[in-house]
N, C-alpha and C positions, 0 to 999 in steps of 0.2 A: 353384616352381610356374609352369607354362606359362601364358601369357595365353590368354583365351578367344577363339578364332578367330571365334565368332558375334557379337562386339562390333566387327565390321569392316563396311565398305560398299565399294561400287565406283562408279566413274564409267564411262559416263554413269549417272545415278542411276536407281534402279528406281522406276517409277511404274505402277500398275495402270490399265487403260484409256487407254493412250497416245493422244492425239488423232490423227485421220486428216485429211489435207489433200487435198481434191479438186483434182486438177491436169489431168484428162483432158478437161476442157471449160472454156471461158472462165469465170472466176469473177467475180461482181459485186464491186465494191469495197464492203465492209461500210458504209464511210462514206457512200455514196451512198443507202443504205437509211435513213439517219438523217434525222429531220426537221431541217433546218438551223436552225430556230428553237428547237431544244432543245439548246443547247450552252453554252459558257462566256460570261459576261456582261461587257460593256463599257459598262454604264450607258446602254443604250438606243442606242448608236451603231450604224451599219450593219454588216453582216457583212463581216469583213475576214479576209484570209489571214495566215499567219505571215510571208510575204515582206513584206506591207505593214506588219505590226507592227515587223518589224526595220528597215525604212526609217524609220518614225516614231521608232525608237529611235536613228536616225543611222547605221545599218549597212546598207551595200549590198554584198552579197557578190560581185556581178559574176559569178556562177556559172552564169548561164543557159546560155551556149553550152557550157560545160564539161559540164553535166549532159546536154545534148543529145548529146554524144559517147558517153555511157555506154549509151544504149539505141538499137537500130536495128531496123526492121521486119525480121522473118525470122530474127532472131538470138535464141538462147535455149537452154533445155534441151529434150531430146528426151524428151517425156513417155511413159513406157511403163506407168506404174502410178499410182493414186492412193497416197499415201504416208503413213506415220507421221511426224508432225512437230509439234514445239512448240518454244517459245523464250521469250526475254524474261521470265525468272522473276522474280516479285516476292515475297520472303519476308518474313513479319511474325511477331511474337510477340504474341498477344492472350490475355489471361486464362489463362495457364498453358499454352498450346499454340501450336504454330507452324502457319502457314497459308502455302500456296504457291499463288499465282496465275499462270497461264501462258496464252500465246497459244492461242486456239482450244480450250481445254480446260476440264475441270471445276475445282472448287476442291478442294484437297488439304489434309488435316489431319493433324498428327503430334504425338506426345508425346516424340519423340527426334530428329527432323530426318532420320530415315532410313526408318522404316517409315510409309508414307503411306495413309490412308484417303481414298477418293474421294467426293466429294459432287456429284452430278449435279443441276442446278437450271436449268430452262429460262430463268428470269429472269436468269441470269448470262451466258447465251450471247451476247446483244447487246452485252455489255461485252467478253467474252473473244475473240469472233470477229474483231473489227477489229484485234486484235494489241496486245500490250504493255499488259496491264491494270495498274492500280495501285489500292490500297486503303489507307485511313487511318481510324483510330478518332478521332472528335472528338466530344466532349461527349455520350457515350453512343450515338452513331450511327456507322455504318460507311459510308463514301462510296467509291464505286468509279467508275472511268472507264478509257478506253483511248484508242487511236488515233482521233481525231476523233469521239469519242462525247460524249453528254451526260454530266453527273455524276448517277450513280444513288445510292440511299441504302437502307440496310438496318438492321434491329435487331440483326443478328448477322453474324459474318464469312462465313457461307456462304449467305445469303439467306433469304427472297425479297428481290429488288432491285426498287425502284420509282423513278420519275422525280418529282422535285420540279418546280416550274415552271421552265421553260427560259429560257435567255438567248441570247446571240448568237455569239460567235466559236468557231471550231473550232481545236483544238490537237493537234499530233502528238506521240506518245511522251510522255504526261503523267506527272508523278510528284507525288503529294500528300505533304506533310511537315508534320507537327504538332510545333512547337518546345515546349521546356520551359515557356515562359511562356503556352502555350495560345493561340498564334497559328498560322495555318494558311497554308501557301504552295503554290503551284503552280509546277512547273518543267516546260518543254516545249521541243520543237525536234526537227525531223526533216529534216535537210539541211545548211544552212551554219552553224547556231549553236544555242545553248541560251539560253533566255530564262526569266525568272522574275517572279512577281508575288505580292502578298499577297491572300488571299482574305477576303471578308466572313465574320466568325464567325457572324453571324446568318443568312446566305444564302450558303453555301459555293460555290454555282455563279456567284458574282458577284465580280469583281476590285474591289478598293479602292485598288490603286496601278497605275499605268501599267506595262505590261510592260517590263522592263529587259534589255537585252543583257548576258549574263553570261559566255558562253564562245563566242567566234567561231572558225571554222576558222583555223588558223595553219599554213601550209605548212611552216614550219621545225621543227614538231613532227612527226618522221618518221612516227609511229604514226598520225597523222591523215590522211595522204595516201591517196588511193583506190588500191586494188589489192592483189593478193596478194603484191607485194613493195613496197607503198607507193611505186609508181613514178610515180603521176600528181600532179605538183605543182599541177595547176590546180584540184583539187577534193577536198574531204573531205566525207564523208557523216556528219555529227555528229548523234548521237541518243542515246536510251536514258539519260536523266538519272537520277541517284540521289543523294539527300542523306544523308550520314553526319555525325552530330555526335559529337565526341570532345573531352571537356572543354569549353573555350570556343571550339573551332575548328569551322568548317563545312567539310566536304570535299564539293565538288560534283563527282560522278563522272559521266562521259559516255562514250558508246561511238563507235567509229570503226574501220575505214573500209571497210564493205562486209561484210554478214553472211555472204556466201558464201565469203569468203576466210580461210585459216588465220591471215592477219594480223589478223583481227578482234580488237579490243582495247578496254580501258577506260583512260582517262586520268583525272586529277583536278586540280582547282584548289582553292585554300584561301582562306578568308576568316575574319574575326572576326564576321561578321553574315550572316544567310541570304540577303540579296540584294546582298552584296559591298560593296566592290570585291573581285574574286577575283584571286589571283595563281597562277601555274603552280606546282604542286608540284614541288620539285626532283627527285624520284624518279618517273620516268614511263617507260613506261606502268605502270599499277597492275596490270593483268591482260592477259597475252598469252602464247600458246604457239604459235608457228609452227613450231618446229624438230623436235619430237620426239614420239613416242607416238601413241596412238590419239585422245586427247581434245585436239585442237587448237583454236585459236580463243581465246575467253575474252571476248567481247563482250557487249553488252546483258544486264544482270543486276542483282543487288541484293546488299546486305549486311544481315546480321541477327545479332543477339546470340544466342548459344547458351548452353548449360549452363556454369556456373562462370566466367561473364563472358567467355567466348571469343567470337570474331568469325568469321563464316563468309560466303563468298561463293557466290552462285549465278550461273551464267553459261551462255551459249549456245555450243553446239558445232556447226559446220557439217558437214553431210552433203551436200546439195546436188547429188544425182545426177538425180533426176526433176524437181526444181523447186528454185529458189533458196531457198525457205523450208522445205526439208526439213532439220530440225535436231534436236538433242538438248540435254539440260540436264546440266550438271556442278555439283558442290559441293565446294569446298576450303577450307581455312583461310585466314584473313586476319588482319592485325595492323597495329601501328604500330612503326616502327623508332625508334631512339634519338633521332633528329632529328624525330620526329613525323610522318613520311611514312606514308601508308597503302599497304599492299602486300598481294598475294595470291600463294598458291602454286598458281597456276592450272595445270591440266593433269596432275594426278597420275592416272595410269591403272592403278595396281596397287591392291590392297586397302589401305585405310587405316583408322585407328581412328575409330569413331563419336564424334560430339561428346559430351564429358563423360568420355572415357576418359583423354585426355592433358591435363596441366595447361597446357601451352603448345603447342598443335598448330600455331601459326604458325611455330614453330622447326623443324618436321618432324613430319608426321603419318603417313607411309607405313610399312606394315609391312616386313618383310624378305622377304616373298614376292615372287617374280619370275615373269614369264611364262615358261611352259615349252614352248609349242607354236609360237612364232613361227618361221615359214619351215622347220619340221621336215618330215620325210617323211610323206606321207599315204597312205591307203588308203581310197577312197570306193566306195560301191556302184555309183555312176553319176555322170555329169556332163553338163550341158546344154552345148551349143556355146558356148565363150567364158566359161564359168563354172566354172573349175577349182577343185578342192579348195583349192588354195593361197590362194585369195581369202577363205577363212574365217579364215586364220591369218596374214595379212599385216600385221595391225595398220593397216588402212586402212578407213575408213568408206564409201568409195565403190565398194567391190568386194565380191562375196559368191559363195560356192559355191551352185550350184543343181543338184539332181539332174535327170536326164533325165525326160521325160514318161513315165509308166507305171512308174516306180519305187515299188513298193508300200510299202517300208519303207526309206527312205533311211538311210544311215549313213556316218558319217566318223570314221575312226581316225587317230590321230597317234602316230607313234613319237618318243618324248622323247629318244632318244639318250643315255640315262643313267638312273640310278636316282634317283628323287626322292620326297620326302614331299609328296604332292599334298594341298593343303588347301583349294582353292576353285576355282570355275569361273564364268566369265562367258559368257552366251549372248545373242546379239542377232540378231533376225529381220528379214528383208526379205520383205514380203508380195507375192510375184509373182502378178500377176493381180488385185490389189485394184481394184475399180471401183465406187465408190458409185453412179454412175449406173445401173449394171445390178444393183444389190443385192449385190454381192460385198464383203463388209466384213471387218474383222479379227476376231480372236477368240483363243482360247486354243490354244496348242500343246501337244501331249502328246509326251514324250520320256523317255528314260533316259540317264544318263551312266554309263559303266563305266570301271574301271581294271583293269590287268593287268600281270603280269610275263612272260607269254607268250600266244600266241594261244589256248591251251586253258585260260586261267585268268581269263576276264573275270567280274568281280564288280560288282555295282550299287553305285555311290556316291551318285548322285541318282535319285530315282524320281519322275518327274513324269508317269507314265502315266495317272493320274487327274486331272490338272490341269484346272481350269475357270476359272482366272484369266488374263485377257488381259494378258500381260507382254511388251512388245516388247523389253525389256532385262530379263534375269534374273540374279541373283547367288546362288551356292550355296556357302556355307562348309561344310565337312565336318570331321569328325575326320580328321586327317592319315593317309594310307594310302600305303604304299609301292608304287610303280609304275614302269614304264618305258614305258607306253603308255596312251593314254586314247581313249575312243570315245563318240560320241553317236549314238544310234539315235532316228529321228524316227518316232513311232507314229501321229501324227494331226495335221492341220492344219485351220484354219478352212475351212468349205465354200467351194469355189471357188478356194482359195488354194494355190499351189505354194510350199512352204517355201523360202525362200533363207536361208542362214546367213551373216549379215553379219560376225559375229565368234564365234569359239569359242576361249576361252583358258583353259588350266589354269594355276593359280598354286601354287607350292610352293618347297621348299628342297632342295638336293642332299643326298644321304645322307651325303656326305663332308664336308659343311660342319662346320667346327670347332665352332661353337656354334649349334644351332638355336633359332629363337624359338618354333616350335610343335612 
């Protein structure tokens, strides 16, 4: 009996109502809009920065000059559009369901880790918008915070979120962790190091221990060095902490070194207590995919238990065309090797099995379906200057095909150069002309995907002609069909938007393959 193709998913993961990042005008730092008196507490002491806390802990990174080298007036991205963007996913399992909290987005809820229902709540946005949200359930309440925000509280995982009485210091890239003994901890750091402290169980926005240095930048750890090739030995941008407890061990995971780079990664330190002392895990980095495929990177994310006691990693994928913060989210299996090292299979960009299908997905979770369209011959209805059809099938997230202005029904066909049993499609959109300041927003695309064995034999494989769901990334598994060419016809785009096809991939198996999986 053939396995069910519909029990598969794809990276980047599919989320309805993907967040939009406004980049066409200067953005206010969300942290500036927060009342500085409504942050984390240090027992009545004056407001202090993370740098000051690190110096108090005896650590002076000496990175001031190195950080100055990274930024320069007049240097940056050439903004052409507001963009779809989210990152920094924090995944949790509460009361029989999974929840996903992401930068600048809504709260997502799922019963299977793949199909997500979106919850929009205005009280969540002051937490989500400043980037890198964290949530933890503690003594019947849900506590949420993000980059330099106060600690919010709710009676359920999706809100309403309110503020308890505030305290004093701000913390970047925070992570809340409840231990098995009902003690609550805060991990934070956005720059030279990760720090940690215990929180007051009666008043969780107050620290009851002095912040402790846990993970400093170490230039000998190559994955921590800043740059696309980890070339800058002077600085590492350490951030995105996450705690994983396995048995009696604590794995403090952190991200580095630059969210805009394919070298974006996660490393891990190990301890027998939640505040250390921590030692470097022998197997590092935990998550990194610089070399191959569509889904590169693998930094700032989280780990969550899935069905059948499996472990899954959510992580950030760089796009970074119109803005450094233009990013997507991936999910892959994770596990522990025989020596107890945490690892992840980051960067799987072919269809893979949903959580709960494979008993040991960390040993390999990809299906045998392969991309069929990569760099194959194309036939497009039109092309805008510099936006060739090749850019939809080149397996790169910083290029896209764009039809010329006035093309009423854009289409892109790909000759597969062989006969294949086509079983799935991935579609990713680039919203050309998106401009929130002028009221041009995202929305649903309408399209059909067709297969054929000749130009006179096109048959509909996927019908999204009546689609009303806003999907920046779409995945369509189908009953396998024999074909040697595929085509997407775009029937409608959001008002004011010119459709850009960031990625169009057909997946399948050769007709002459000895043993077909599907």
